[in-house]
Backbone as JSON Lines, residues from 0, in Angstrom:
{"i":0,"aa":"M","n":[75.53,-40.91,-14.29],"ca":[75.31,-39.65,-13.78],"c":[74.48,-38.64,-14.82]}
{"i":1,"aa":"K","n":[73.44,-38.03,-14.43],"ca":[72.5,-37.23,-15.2],"c":[73.3,-36.0,-15.44]}
{"i":2,"aa":"S","n":[73.04,-35.59,-16.75],"ca":[73.67,-34.25,-17.18],"c":[72.8,-33.25,-16.67]}
{"i":3,"aa":"P","n":[73.34,-32.15,-16.11],"ca":[72.41,-30.99,-15.43],"c":[71.69,-30.27,-16.68]}
{"i":4,"aa":"R","n":[71.99,-30.47,-17.82],"ca":[71.35,-29.72,-18.98],"c":[70.08,-30.44,-19.37]}
{"i":5,"aa":"L","n":[69.9,-31.56,-19.18],"ca":[68.78,-32.55,-19.33],"c":[67.66,-32.17,-18.56]}
{"i":6,"aa":"K","n":[66.41,-31.87,-19.29],"ca":[65.03,-31.55,-18.39],"c":[63.97,-32.65,-18.68]}
{"i":7,"aa":"L","n":[63.35,-32.92,-17.7],"ca":[62.31,-33.96,-17.93],"c":[61.17,-33.21,-18.41]}
{"i":8,"aa":"V","n":[60.62,-33.79,-19.48],"ca":[59.49,-33.06,-20.33],"c":[58.2,-33.85,-19.99]}
{"i":9,"aa":"K","n":[57.03,-33.31,-20.11],"ca":[55.84,-34.13,-19.92],"c":[55.54,-34.8,-21.08]}
{"i":10,"aa":"S","n":[55.02,-36.06,-21.12],"ca":[54.75,-36.8,-22.43],"c":[53.51,-36.25,-23.1]}
{"i":11,"aa":"T","n":[53.54,-36.24,-24.41],"ca":[52.65,-35.7,-25.3],"c":[51.72,-36.77,-26.02]}
{"i":12,"aa":"E","n":[50.53,-36.73,-25.59],"ca":[49.52,-37.77,-26.22],"c":[49.27,-37.42,-27.8]}
{"i":13,"aa":"M","n":[49.68,-38.45,-28.6],"ca":[49.34,-38.04,-30.07],"c":[48.09,-38.91,-30.37]}
{"i":14,"aa":"R","n":[46.96,-38.07,-30.75],"ca":[45.69,-38.56,-30.99],"c":[45.51,-38.61,-32.61]}
{"i":15,"aa":"P","n":[45.22,-39.88,-33.17],"ca":[45.07,-39.84,-34.66],"c":[44.06,-38.82,-35.12]}
{"i":16,"aa":"V","n":[44.14,-38.21,-36.33],"ca":[43.16,-37.44,-36.99],"c":[42.01,-38.2,-37.38]}
{"i":17,"aa":"A","n":[40.99,-37.9,-37.09],"ca":[39.62,-38.63,-37.56],"c":[39.37,-38.46,-38.85]}
{"i":18,"aa":"A","n":[38.97,-39.38,-39.58],"ca":[38.62,-39.19,-41.01],"c":[37.31,-38.35,-41.04]}
{"i":19,"aa":"K","n":[37.13,-37.58,-41.94],"ca":[36.15,-36.58,-41.99],"c":[34.74,-37.18,-42.27]}
{"i":20,"aa":"G","n":[34.75,-38.31,-43.06],"ca":[33.61,-39.23,-43.22],"c":[32.42,-38.53,-44.08]}
{"i":21,"aa":"R","n":[31.2,-38.93,-44.18],"ca":[30.11,-38.59,-44.89],"c":[29.49,-37.51,-43.92]}
{"i":22,"aa":"Q","n":[29.13,-36.44,-44.69],"ca":[28.34,-35.3,-44.11],"c":[26.93,-35.49,-44.07]}
{"i":23,"aa":"P","n":[26.11,-34.64,-43.42],"ca":[24.81,-34.79,-43.24],"c":[24.06,-34.63,-44.65]}
{"i":24,"aa":"N","n":[22.97,-35.24,-44.92],"ca":[22.45,-35.14,-46.39],"c":[22.15,-33.83,-46.85]}
{"i":25,"aa":"A","n":[22.05,-32.86,-45.76],"ca":[21.76,-31.32,-46.2],"c":[23.02,-30.73,-46.75]}
{"i":26,"aa":"A","n":[24.13,-31.28,-46.57],"ca":[25.4,-30.79,-47.29],"c":[25.46,-31.27,-48.79]}
{"i":27,"aa":"Y","n":[24.64,-32.14,-49.13],"ca":[24.72,-32.56,-50.44],"c":[23.6,-32.22,-51.3]}
{"i":28,"aa":"R","n":[22.38,-32.04,-50.71],"ca":[21.25,-31.63,-51.54],"c":[20.09,-30.95,-50.56]}
{"i":29,"aa":"V","n":[19.36,-30.14,-51.16],"ca":[18.34,-29.36,-50.47],"c":[17.17,-30.11,-50.16]}
{"i":30,"aa":"R","n":[16.98,-31.24,-50.73],"ca":[15.73,-32.11,-50.16],"c":[16.01,-33.63,-50.61]}
{"i":31,"aa":"E","n":[15.35,-34.65,-50.07],"ca":[15.5,-35.89,-50.29],"c":[14.36,-36.51,-51.28]}
{"i":32,"aa":"H","n":[14.01,-35.71,-52.23],"ca":[13.13,-36.19,-53.07],"c":[13.25,-35.41,-54.37]}
{"i":33,"aa":"L","n":[12.7,-36.06,-55.51],"ca":[12.7,-35.5,-56.89],"c":[11.41,-34.99,-57.29]}
{"i":34,"aa":"T","n":[11.2,-33.67,-58.01],"ca":[10.1,-33.28,-58.31],"c":[9.67,-34.11,-59.63]}
{"i":35,"aa":"E","n":[8.42,-34.06,-60.05],"ca":[8.06,-34.81,-61.18],"c":[8.84,-34.49,-62.45]}
{"i":36,"aa":"S","n":[9.16,-33.18,-62.73],"ca":[9.88,-32.95,-63.95],"c":[11.26,-33.47,-63.88]}
{"i":37,"aa":"E","n":[11.97,-33.53,-62.62],"ca":[13.16,-34.04,-62.31],"c":[13.09,-35.64,-62.65]}
{"i":38,"aa":"M","n":[11.94,-36.07,-62.17],"ca":[11.99,-37.58,-62.51],"c":[11.73,-37.99,-63.91]}
{"i":39,"aa":"D","n":[11.12,-37.09,-64.6],"ca":[11.1,-37.27,-66.04],"c":[12.55,-37.17,-66.61]}
{"i":40,"aa":"R","n":[13.24,-36.1,-66.31],"ca":[14.61,-36.15,-66.75],"c":[15.55,-37.42,-66.3]}
{"i":41,"aa":"L","n":[15.25,-37.87,-65.06],"ca":[16.11,-38.88,-64.69],"c":[15.71,-40.21,-65.61]}
{"i":42,"aa":"L","n":[14.52,-40.39,-65.64],"ca":[13.99,-41.58,-66.54],"c":[14.48,-41.59,-68.04]}
{"i":43,"aa":"A","n":[14.42,-40.23,-68.41],"ca":[14.88,-40.28,-69.89],"c":[16.46,-40.52,-70.01]}
{"i":44,"aa":"A","n":[17.15,-39.94,-68.85],"ca":[18.55,-40.28,-68.93],"c":[18.85,-41.81,-68.68]}
{"i":45,"aa":"L","n":[18.1,-42.5,-68.08],"ca":[18.32,-44.0,-67.84],"c":[18.0,-44.55,-69.18]}
{"i":46,"aa":"K","n":[17.03,-44.16,-69.84],"ca":[16.73,-44.78,-71.17],"c":[17.83,-44.68,-72.13]}
{"i":47,"aa":"R","n":[18.63,-43.66,-72.18],"ca":[19.81,-43.31,-72.93],"c":[20.88,-44.3,-72.64]}
{"i":48,"aa":"K","n":[20.87,-45.06,-71.68],"ca":[22.05,-45.87,-71.35],"c":[22.11,-47.18,-72.24]}
{"i":49,"aa":"R","n":[23.3,-47.79,-71.9],"ca":[23.46,-49.12,-72.71],"c":[22.31,-50.18,-72.64]}
{"i":50,"aa":"H","n":[21.92,-50.33,-71.51],"ca":[20.5,-51.18,-71.21],"c":[19.43,-50.36,-71.08]}
{"i":51,"aa":"G","n":[19.24,-49.33,-71.89],"ca":[18.23,-48.26,-71.58],"c":[16.83,-48.76,-71.27]}
{"i":52,"aa":"Q","n":[16.21,-49.9,-71.93],"ca":[14.91,-50.32,-71.79],"c":[14.87,-50.87,-70.33]}
{"i":53,"aa":"R","n":[15.76,-51.65,-69.83],"ca":[15.82,-52.46,-68.68],"c":[15.97,-51.28,-67.47]}
{"i":54,"aa":"D","n":[16.95,-50.32,-67.67],"ca":[17.29,-49.36,-66.61],"c":[15.98,-48.37,-66.42]}
{"i":55,"aa":"W","n":[15.44,-48.05,-67.43],"ca":[14.13,-47.15,-67.46],"c":[13.17,-47.75,-66.8]}
{"i":56,"aa":"L","n":[12.9,-49.0,-67.03],"ca":[11.8,-49.74,-66.35],"c":[12.12,-49.95,-64.9]}
{"i":57,"aa":"I","n":[13.32,-50.17,-64.61],"ca":[13.69,-50.44,-63.13],"c":[13.46,-48.94,-62.57]}
{"i":58,"aa":"G","n":[13.95,-47.75,-62.86],"ca":[13.58,-46.69,-62.42],"c":[11.92,-46.26,-62.41]}
{"i":59,"aa":"L","n":[11.36,-46.67,-63.38],"ca":[9.97,-46.38,-63.5],"c":[9.17,-47.01,-62.42]}
{"i":60,"aa":"L","n":[9.31,-48.34,-62.17],"ca":[8.71,-49.24,-61.35],"c":[8.91,-48.78,-59.84]}
{"i":61,"aa":"I","n":[10.15,-48.5,-59.64],"ca":[10.43,-48.05,-58.19],"c":[9.6,-46.76,-57.94]}
{"i":62,"aa":"Y","n":[9.63,-45.88,-58.85],"ca":[9.0,-44.57,-58.6],"c":[7.38,-44.83,-58.72]}
{"i":63,"aa":"R","n":[6.87,-45.39,-59.66],"ca":[5.5,-45.43,-59.59],"c":[4.89,-46.33,-58.56]}
{"i":64,"aa":"H","n":[5.71,-47.21,-57.91],"ca":[4.88,-48.06,-56.95],"c":[5.77,-47.85,-55.46]}
{"i":65,"aa":"G","n":[6.52,-46.86,-55.59],"ca":[7.37,-46.63,-54.23],"c":[7.95,-47.83,-53.58]}
{"i":66,"aa":"L","n":[8.86,-48.21,-54.47],"ca":[9.55,-49.59,-54.09],"c":[10.97,-49.14,-53.16]}
{"i":67,"aa":"R","n":[11.29,-49.89,-52.34],"ca":[12.59,-49.81,-51.88],"c":[13.47,-50.6,-52.79]}
{"i":68,"aa":"V","n":[14.7,-50.3,-52.81],"ca":[15.53,-50.89,-53.85],"c":[15.7,-52.42,-53.47]}
{"i":69,"aa":"S","n":[15.65,-52.91,-52.35],"ca":[15.56,-54.35,-52.15],"c":[14.4,-55.11,-52.7]}
{"i":70,"aa":"E","n":[13.21,-54.45,-52.55],"ca":[11.94,-54.66,-53.13],"c":[11.99,-54.95,-54.55]}
{"i":71,"aa":"A","n":[12.69,-53.85,-55.36],"ca":[13.03,-54.0,-56.69],"c":[13.84,-55.19,-57.17]}
{"i":72,"aa":"C","n":[14.85,-55.26,-56.3],"ca":[15.68,-56.57,-56.67],"c":[15.05,-57.84,-56.4]}
{"i":73,"aa":"D","n":[14.0,-57.98,-55.54],"ca":[13.35,-59.2,-55.06],"c":[12.12,-59.46,-56.06]}
{"i":74,"aa":"L","n":[11.83,-58.47,-57.04],"ca":[10.69,-58.57,-57.89],"c":[10.74,-59.87,-58.71]}
{"i":75,"aa":"R","n":[9.68,-60.78,-58.78],"ca":[9.94,-62.12,-59.42],"c":[8.79,-61.95,-60.74]}
{"i":76,"aa":"W","n":[8.89,-62.7,-61.71],"ca":[7.88,-62.76,-62.65],"c":[6.54,-63.23,-62.25]}
{"i":77,"aa":"D","n":[6.7,-64.15,-61.2],"ca":[5.4,-64.68,-60.78],"c":[4.59,-63.66,-59.85]}
{"i":78,"aa":"D","n":[5.24,-62.46,-59.45],"ca":[4.57,-61.3,-58.94],"c":[3.83,-60.43,-59.98]}
{"i":79,"aa":"V","n":[4.04,-60.62,-61.18],"ca":[3.41,-59.89,-62.21],"c":[2.44,-60.61,-62.9]}
{"i":80,"aa":"D","n":[1.3,-60.1,-63.01],"ca":[0.04,-60.63,-63.94],"c":[-0.14,-59.76,-65.05]}
{"i":81,"aa":"L","n":[0.46,-60.14,-66.24],"ca":[0.44,-59.29,-67.38],"c":[-1.06,-59.45,-68.01]}
{"i":82,"aa":"N","n":[-1.75,-60.33,-67.74],"ca":[-3.11,-60.45,-68.33],"c":[-4.07,-59.46,-67.46]}
{"i":83,"aa":"K","n":[-3.99,-59.49,-66.08],"ca":[-4.83,-58.64,-65.3],"c":[-4.12,-57.22,-64.97]}
{"i":84,"aa":"R","n":[-2.95,-57.06,-65.54],"ca":[-2.31,-55.66,-65.41],"c":[-2.04,-55.39,-63.85]}
{"i":85,"aa":"T","n":[-1.6,-56.33,-63.24],"ca":[-1.4,-56.13,-61.76],"c":[0.15,-56.61,-61.42]}
{"i":86,"aa":"I","n":[0.42,-56.18,-60.31],"ca":[1.85,-56.35,-59.83],"c":[1.66,-56.57,-58.2]}
{"i":87,"aa":"T","n":[2.15,-57.69,-57.87],"ca":[2.07,-57.82,-56.32],"c":[3.41,-57.3,-55.58]}
{"i":88,"aa":"L","n":[3.27,-56.38,-54.82],"ca":[4.54,-55.82,-54.07],"c":[4.63,-56.61,-52.66]}
{"i":89,"aa":"R","n":[5.7,-57.25,-52.66],"ca":[6.26,-57.93,-51.27],"c":[7.06,-57.01,-50.65]}
{"i":90,"aa":"R","n":[6.43,-56.39,-49.59],"ca":[7.11,-55.21,-48.96],"c":[8.07,-55.74,-47.74]}
{"i":91,"aa":"L","n":[8.95,-54.93,-47.54],"ca":[10.28,-55.37,-46.58],"c":[10.04,-54.24,-45.34]}
{"i":92,"aa":"K","n":[10.98,-54.43,-44.47],"ca":[10.99,-53.66,-43.17],"c":[9.7,-53.64,-42.57]}
{"i":93,"aa":"G","n":[8.96,-54.87,-42.36],"ca":[7.75,-54.88,-41.62],"c":[6.56,-54.26,-42.19]}
{"i":94,"aa":"S","n":[6.62,-53.82,-43.46],"ca":[5.73,-53.04,-44.2],"c":[4.54,-54.1,-44.69]}
{"i":95,"aa":"N","n":[3.46,-53.54,-45.13],"ca":[2.34,-54.53,-45.5],"c":[2.41,-54.6,-47.21]}
{"i":96,"aa":"D","n":[2.35,-55.99,-47.51],"ca":[2.24,-56.18,-49.03],"c":[0.94,-55.55,-49.49]}
{"i":97,"aa":"S","n":[1.02,-55.31,-50.79],"ca":[-0.1,-55.04,-51.53],"c":[-0.12,-55.18,-53.07]}
{"i":98,"aa":"R","n":[-1.25,-54.98,-53.74],"ca":[-1.23,-55.27,-55.07],"c":[-1.61,-54.02,-55.89]}
{"i":99,"aa":"H","n":[-0.83,-53.59,-56.9],"ca":[-1.08,-52.48,-57.67],"c":[-1.37,-52.7,-59.17]}
{"i":100,"aa":"Y","n":[-2.17,-51.71,-59.76],"ca":[-2.37,-51.98,-61.22],"c":[-1.09,-51.3,-61.87]}
{"i":101,"aa":"L","n":[-0.84,-51.71,-63.04],"ca":[0.25,-51.59,-63.86],"c":[-0.32,-50.43,-65.02]}
{"i":102,"aa":"E","n":[0.37,-49.4,-65.26],"ca":[0.1,-48.28,-66.19],"c":[0.43,-49.09,-67.65]}
{"i":103,"aa":"R","n":[-0.1,-48.36,-68.66],"ca":[0.31,-49.08,-70.02],"c":[1.71,-49.0,-70.22]}
{"i":104,"aa":"D","n":[2.4,-48.01,-70.06],"ca":[3.96,-47.93,-70.27],"c":[4.66,-48.99,-69.51]}
{"i":105,"aa":"E","n":[4.13,-49.25,-68.29],"ca":[4.93,-50.1,-67.63],"c":[4.55,-51.65,-68.05]}
{"i":106,"aa":"L","n":[3.19,-51.84,-68.64],"ca":[2.94,-53.06,-69.08],"c":[3.86,-53.4,-70.43]}
{"i":107,"aa":"A","n":[3.86,-52.44,-71.19],"ca":[4.58,-52.45,-72.46],"c":[6.01,-52.75,-72.19]}
{"i":108,"aa":"G","n":[6.65,-52.23,-71.15],"ca":[8.12,-52.19,-70.73],"c":[8.38,-53.56,-70.25]}
{"i":109,"aa":"L","n":[7.48,-54.16,-69.47],"ca":[7.67,-55.57,-68.86],"c":[7.59,-56.47,-70.06]}
{"i":110,"aa":"K","n":[6.59,-56.54,-70.99],"ca":[6.55,-57.37,-72.12],"c":[7.6,-57.31,-73.11]}
{"i":111,"aa":"A","n":[8.32,-56.16,-73.34],"ca":[9.5,-55.83,-74.19],"c":[10.58,-56.48,-73.5]}
{"i":112,"aa":"L","n":[10.82,-56.4,-72.07],"ca":[11.88,-56.99,-71.31],"c":[11.84,-58.4,-71.39]}
{"i":113,"aa":"Q","n":[10.5,-58.91,-71.31],"ca":[10.52,-60.33,-71.38],"c":[10.81,-60.83,-72.7]}
{"i":114,"aa":"R","n":[10.39,-60.19,-73.88],"ca":[10.74,-60.6,-75.33],"c":[12.21,-60.58,-75.48]}
{"i":115,"aa":"G","n":[13.0,-59.54,-74.81],"ca":[14.51,-59.28,-74.96],"c":[15.09,-60.46,-74.18]}
{"i":116,"aa":"Y","n":[14.79,-60.93,-73.1],"ca":[15.33,-61.99,-72.46],"c":[15.2,-63.3,-73.15]}
{"i":117,"aa":"A","n":[13.99,-63.4,-73.75],"ca":[13.82,-64.63,-74.56],"c":[14.89,-64.71,-75.72]}
{"i":118,"aa":"A","n":[14.99,-63.57,-76.48],"ca":[15.92,-63.62,-77.65],"c":[17.29,-63.79,-77.06]}
{"i":119,"aa":"Q","n":[17.63,-63.57,-75.84],"ca":[19.17,-63.74,-75.24],"c":[19.21,-65.16,-74.69]}
{"i":120,"aa":"G","n":[18.18,-65.81,-74.58],"ca":[18.14,-66.95,-74.0],"c":[18.2,-67.0,-72.53]}
{"i":121,"aa":"I","n":[17.71,-65.95,-71.99],"ca":[17.85,-65.75,-70.56],"c":[16.48,-66.29,-69.84]}
{"i":122,"aa":"R","n":[16.77,-67.17,-68.93],"ca":[15.44,-67.67,-68.07],"c":[15.9,-67.55,-66.57]}
{"i":123,"aa":"S","n":[15.07,-66.55,-66.03],"ca":[15.1,-66.13,-64.68],"c":[13.98,-66.02,-64.01]}
{"i":124,"aa":"A","n":[13.82,-66.32,-62.94],"ca":[12.64,-66.2,-62.04],"c":[12.55,-64.54,-61.53]}
{"i":125,"aa":"Y","n":[13.53,-63.89,-61.63],"ca":[13.63,-62.52,-61.3],"c":[13.56,-61.54,-62.55]}
{"i":126,"aa":"V","n":[12.64,-60.53,-62.28],"ca":[12.43,-59.62,-63.37],"c":[13.6,-58.88,-63.99]}
{"i":127,"aa":"F","n":[14.26,-58.37,-62.92],"ca":[15.5,-57.43,-63.28],"c":[16.88,-58.38,-63.05]}
{"i":128,"aa":"V","n":[17.72,-58.76,-64.18],"ca":[18.79,-59.44,-64.08],"c":[19.91,-58.61,-64.73]}
{"i":129,"aa":"N","n":[21.17,-58.86,-64.4],"ca":[22.33,-57.96,-64.97],"c":[22.96,-58.71,-66.13]}
{"i":130,"aa":"E","n":[23.98,-58.17,-66.57],"ca":[24.49,-58.98,-67.9],"c":[24.93,-60.37,-67.8]}
{"i":131,"aa":"R","n":[25.24,-60.75,-66.5],"ca":[25.54,-62.19,-66.18],"c":[24.24,-63.05,-66.02]}
{"i":132,"aa":"A","n":[23.13,-62.46,-66.28],"ca":[21.86,-63.01,-66.05],"c":[21.5,-63.48,-64.52]}
{"i":133,"aa":"Q","n":[22.17,-62.58,-63.79],"ca":[22.12,-62.84,-62.18],"c":[21.08,-61.65,-61.67]}
{"i":134,"aa":"P","n":[20.28,-62.04,-60.7],"ca":[19.45,-61.04,-60.19],"c":[20.26,-59.74,-59.85]}
{"i":135,"aa":"F","n":[19.68,-58.61,-59.94],"ca":[20.34,-57.47,-59.62],"c":[20.58,-57.24,-57.96]}
{"i":136,"aa":"G","n":[21.88,-56.81,-57.67],"ca":[22.03,-56.46,-56.2],"c":[21.61,-55.12,-55.92]}
{"i":137,"aa":"R","n":[21.55,-54.78,-54.66],"ca":[21.08,-53.36,-54.13],"c":[22.16,-52.44,-54.72]}
{"i":138,"aa":"M","n":[23.44,-52.71,-54.7],"ca":[24.47,-51.8,-55.05],"c":[24.33,-51.43,-56.63]}
{"i":139,"aa":"G","n":[24.0,-52.44,-57.41],"ca":[24.03,-52.43,-58.9],"c":[22.99,-51.37,-59.09]}
{"i":140,"aa":"I","n":[21.79,-51.46,-58.64],"ca":[20.61,-50.44,-58.97],"c":[20.98,-49.19,-58.39]}
{"i":141,"aa":"A","n":[21.6,-49.24,-57.14],"ca":[21.81,-47.81,-56.53],"c":[23.0,-47.08,-57.43]}
{"i":142,"aa":"R","n":[23.88,-47.76,-58.01],"ca":[24.86,-47.19,-58.95],"c":[24.2,-46.67,-60.14]}
{"i":143,"aa":"M","n":[23.47,-47.37,-60.65],"ca":[22.7,-47.12,-61.9],"c":[21.77,-45.71,-61.94]}
{"i":144,"aa":"V","n":[21.29,-45.69,-60.73],"ca":[20.35,-44.41,-60.54],"c":[21.31,-43.14,-60.23]}
{"i":145,"aa":"E","n":[22.32,-43.29,-59.49],"ca":[23.29,-42.35,-59.22],"c":[23.84,-41.99,-60.5]}
{"i":146,"aa":"R","n":[24.19,-42.77,-61.57],"ca":[24.8,-42.39,-62.6],"c":[23.72,-41.8,-63.45]}
{"i":147,"aa":"G","n":[22.43,-42.13,-63.42],"ca":[21.39,-41.64,-64.37],"c":[21.17,-40.06,-63.83]}
{"i":148,"aa":"G","n":[21.25,-39.89,-62.49],"ca":[21.19,-38.43,-62.07],"c":[22.48,-37.58,-62.7]}
{"i":149,"aa":"E","n":[23.47,-38.25,-62.64],"ca":[24.56,-37.21,-63.56],"c":[24.41,-37.0,-64.81]}
{"i":150,"aa":"I","n":[23.86,-38.11,-65.62],"ca":[23.63,-37.91,-66.96],"c":[22.6,-36.99,-67.13]}
{"i":151,"aa":"A","n":[21.6,-36.96,-66.19],"ca":[20.42,-36.02,-66.32],"c":[20.92,-34.6,-65.93]}
{"i":152,"aa":"N","n":[21.99,-34.46,-65.43],"ca":[22.54,-33.29,-64.98],"c":[21.7,-32.56,-63.93]}
{"i":153,"aa":"L","n":[21.09,-33.5,-63.12],"ca":[20.23,-32.75,-61.94],"c":[21.13,-31.96,-60.93]}
{"i":154,"aa":"P","n":[20.57,-31.03,-60.11],"ca":[21.44,-30.04,-59.57],"c":[21.94,-30.45,-58.24]}
{"i":155,"aa":"F","n":[21.77,-31.8,-58.01],"ca":[22.47,-32.58,-56.63],"c":[22.58,-34.06,-56.87]}
{"i":156,"aa":"P","n":[23.36,-34.52,-56.2],"ca":[23.68,-35.99,-56.21],"c":[22.19,-36.74,-55.98]}
{"i":157,"aa":"V","n":[22.06,-37.83,-56.68],"ca":[20.66,-38.67,-56.4],"c":[21.08,-40.0,-55.67]}
{"i":158,"aa":"H","n":[20.25,-40.48,-54.83],"ca":[20.37,-41.75,-54.44],"c":[19.06,-42.47,-54.82]}
{"i":159,"aa":"V","n":[18.98,-43.83,-54.75],"ca":[17.99,-44.6,-55.25],"c":[16.73,-44.45,-54.17]}
{"i":160,"aa":"H","n":[16.98,-44.32,-52.96],"ca":[15.77,-44.12,-52.08],"c":[15.05,-42.73,-52.22]}
{"i":161,"aa":"M","n":[15.6,-41.88,-53.03],"ca":[14.9,-40.66,-53.13],"c":[13.73,-40.84,-54.15]}
{"i":162,"aa":"L","n":[13.75,-41.97,-54.74],"ca":[12.61,-42.1,-55.9],"c":[11.34,-42.66,-54.89]}
{"i":163,"aa":"R","n":[11.52,-43.51,-53.87],"ca":[10.41,-43.77,-53.01],"c":[9.85,-42.56,-52.42]}
{"i":164,"aa":"H","n":[10.8,-41.63,-51.95],"ca":[10.2,-40.48,-51.39],"c":[9.51,-39.51,-52.41]}
{"i":165,"aa":"S","n":[10.01,-39.56,-53.62],"ca":[9.35,-38.85,-54.62],"c":[7.94,-39.39,-54.91]}
{"i":166,"aa":"T","n":[7.9,-40.54,-54.75],"ca":[6.39,-41.2,-54.85],"c":[5.34,-40.64,-54.08]}
{"i":167,"aa":"G","n":[5.98,-40.6,-52.68],"ca":[4.99,-40.16,-51.62],"c":[4.63,-38.57,-51.96]}
{"i":168,"aa":"Y","n":[5.7,-37.84,-52.21],"ca":[5.33,-36.42,-52.3],"c":[4.47,-36.18,-53.63]}
{"i":169,"aa":"A","n":[4.75,-36.87,-54.55],"ca":[3.96,-36.77,-55.87],"c":[2.56,-36.99,-55.68]}
{"i":170,"aa":"L","n":[2.32,-38.21,-55.04],"ca":[0.84,-38.67,-54.77],"c":[0.26,-37.83,-53.77]}
{"i":171,"aa":"A","n":[0.84,-37.22,-52.75],"ca":[0.21,-36.38,-51.84],"c":[-0.12,-35.1,-52.55]}
{"i":172,"aa":"A","n":[0.62,-34.5,-53.42],"ca":[0.51,-33.15,-54.21],"c":[-0.79,-33.56,-55.12]}
{"i":173,"aa":"K","n":[-1.03,-34.69,-55.66],"ca":[-2.19,-34.81,-56.35],"c":[-3.45,-35.01,-55.58]}
{"i":174,"aa":"G","n":[-3.39,-35.09,-54.17],"ca":[-4.62,-34.99,-53.35],"c":[-4.86,-36.39,-52.62]}
{"i":175,"aa":"M","n":[-3.98,-37.42,-52.87],"ca":[-4.21,-38.48,-52.19],"c":[-4.15,-38.65,-50.71]}
{"i":176,"aa":"D","n":[-5.17,-38.95,-50.01],"ca":[-5.34,-38.83,-48.58],"c":[-4.33,-39.62,-47.76]}
{"i":177,"aa":"T","n":[-4.1,-39.31,-46.58],"ca":[-3.03,-40.12,-45.94],"c":[-3.31,-41.46,-45.66]}
{"i":178,"aa":"R","n":[-4.45,-41.9,-45.46],"ca":[-4.68,-43.46,-45.21],"c":[-4.43,-44.22,-46.5]}
{"i":179,"aa":"R","n":[-4.85,-43.62,-47.61],"ca":[-4.78,-44.14,-48.88],"c":[-3.21,-44.34,-49.21]}
{"i":180,"aa":"L","n":[-2.56,-43.15,-49.09],"ca":[-1.11,-43.23,-49.28],"c":[-0.39,-44.12,-48.33]}
{"i":181,"aa":"Q","n":[-0.84,-44.3,-47.23],"ca":[-0.15,-45.34,-46.33],"c":[-0.27,-46.65,-46.83]}
{"i":182,"aa":"H","n":[-1.45,-47.05,-47.21],"ca":[-1.77,-48.35,-47.88],"c":[-0.82,-48.46,-49.15]}
{"i":183,"aa":"F","n":[-0.75,-47.38,-50.01],"ca":[-0.15,-47.5,-51.23],"c":[1.32,-47.82,-51.07]}
{"i":184,"aa":"L","n":[2.0,-46.97,-50.17],"ca":[3.42,-47.32,-49.73],"c":[3.62,-48.43,-48.95]}
{"i":185,"aa":"G","n":[2.57,-49.14,-48.16],"ca":[2.84,-50.17,-47.36],"c":[3.41,-49.94,-46.02]}
{"i":186,"aa":"H","n":[3.49,-48.74,-45.6],"ca":[3.67,-48.15,-44.24],"c":[2.93,-49.12,-43.29]}
{"i":187,"aa":"A","n":[3.54,-49.64,-42.22],"ca":[2.85,-50.31,-41.0],"c":[2.24,-49.14,-40.16]}
{"i":188,"aa":"S","n":[3.02,-48.09,-40.16],"ca":[2.62,-46.95,-39.1],"c":[2.45,-45.63,-39.99]}
{"i":189,"aa":"I","n":[1.21,-44.98,-39.68],"ca":[0.84,-43.93,-40.5],"c":[1.81,-42.64,-40.36]}
{"i":190,"aa":"T","n":[2.62,-42.81,-39.1],"ca":[3.49,-41.72,-38.76],"c":[4.67,-41.66,-39.81]}
{"i":191,"aa":"N","n":[5.02,-42.74,-40.67],"ca":[5.89,-42.55,-41.69],"c":[5.24,-42.02,-43.14]}
{"i":192,"aa":"T","n":[4.01,-41.91,-43.02],"ca":[3.37,-41.39,-44.18],"c":[3.08,-39.75,-43.94]}
{"i":193,"aa":"V","n":[2.91,-39.22,-42.79],"ca":[2.41,-37.96,-42.71],"c":[3.3,-37.0,-43.35]}
{"i":194,"aa":"R","n":[4.67,-37.24,-43.21],"ca":[5.66,-36.3,-43.72],"c":[5.39,-35.89,-45.14]}
{"i":195,"aa":"Y","n":[4.64,-36.75,-45.88],"ca":[4.45,-36.43,-47.45],"c":[3.13,-35.65,-47.53]}
{"i":196,"aa":"T","n":[1.97,-35.92,-46.72],"ca":[0.93,-35.1,-47.0],"c":[0.97,-33.77,-45.98]}
{"i":197,"aa":"A","n":[2.01,-33.68,-45.11],"ca":[1.99,-32.47,-44.3],"c":[2.71,-31.48,-45.29]}
{"i":198,"aa":"M","n":[3.45,-31.84,-46.34],"ca":[4.08,-30.87,-47.2],"c":[3.32,-30.5,-48.42]}
{"i":199,"aa":"S","n":[2.12,-31.2,-48.65],"ca":[1.22,-31.19,-49.86],"c":[0.45,-29.85,-49.96]}
{"i":200,"aa":"P","n":[0.63,-29.06,-50.93],"ca":[-0.17,-27.74,-51.05],"c":[-1.57,-28.0,-51.17]}
{"i":201,"aa":"E","n":[-2.04,-29.35,-51.64],"ca":[-3.37,-29.52,-51.92],"c":[-4.59,-29.15,-50.88]}
{"i":202,"aa":"P","n":[-4.34,-29.33,-49.57],"ca":[-5.19,-28.76,-48.68],"c":[-5.6,-27.27,-48.76]}
{"i":203,"aa":"F","n":[-4.63,-26.33,-49.32],"ca":[-4.68,-25.06,-49.29],"c":[-4.84,-24.36,-50.7]}
{"i":204,"aa":"K","n":[-5.35,-25.54,-51.51],"ca":[-5.71,-24.92,-52.97],"c":[-7.05,-24.15,-52.79]}
{"i":205,"aa":"D","n":[-6.9,-22.92,-53.52],"ca":[-8.2,-22.03,-53.68],"c":[-8.61,-21.38,-52.35]}
{"i":206,"aa":"V","n":[-7.85,-21.28,-51.43],"ca":[-8.19,-20.82,-50.13],"c":[-8.47,-19.41,-50.14]}
{"i":207,"aa":"W","n":[-8.29,-18.66,-51.14],"ca":[-8.25,-17.14,-51.27],"c":[-9.44,-16.86,-52.33]}
{"i":208,"aa":"R","n":[-9.97,-17.98,-52.68],"ca":[-11.06,-17.9,-53.58],"c":[-12.49,-17.95,-53.04]}
């Protein structure tokens, strides 16, 4: 027999609280690239680390040649011609391969890295290897750059792909035209390149003179 004081209540659906997760990029930083002076600070910070010569060179080559992190990981010694001062870039994501010239500091850095490997008895087909003489993974380089941004005391968190964006904006600001920049970065479609030249002040230089 049911008690007259007991009442039937509606069932309550308990929904789990969703994890907050990662916020949009705008919540962490005001832009997705570094200025040239910020890049100088980042590279200087990388050079101060335990494996400074190697870490600085990784950051420098990513920036100078607009590399994706996976392209930096895949860079092999047979992609580098020290005598002709060139580097062959095997692009990913359907982008177009190309060959760039190496600047003097890059050339000197690569030669120094090669000598360092020889002194340690490291023989690898890959340009960048970790302490276990294994090719660098994406996360290893990503953490290295993030830590470099912290050491450099940059005003916002840094991620490795910002360096490729920094390449595009820096070259556009120097007056490189869209087609040439497209070829330099290996973009299959020019629509991916326009973002950099659209923000360049170069077309408006001296408009009031």
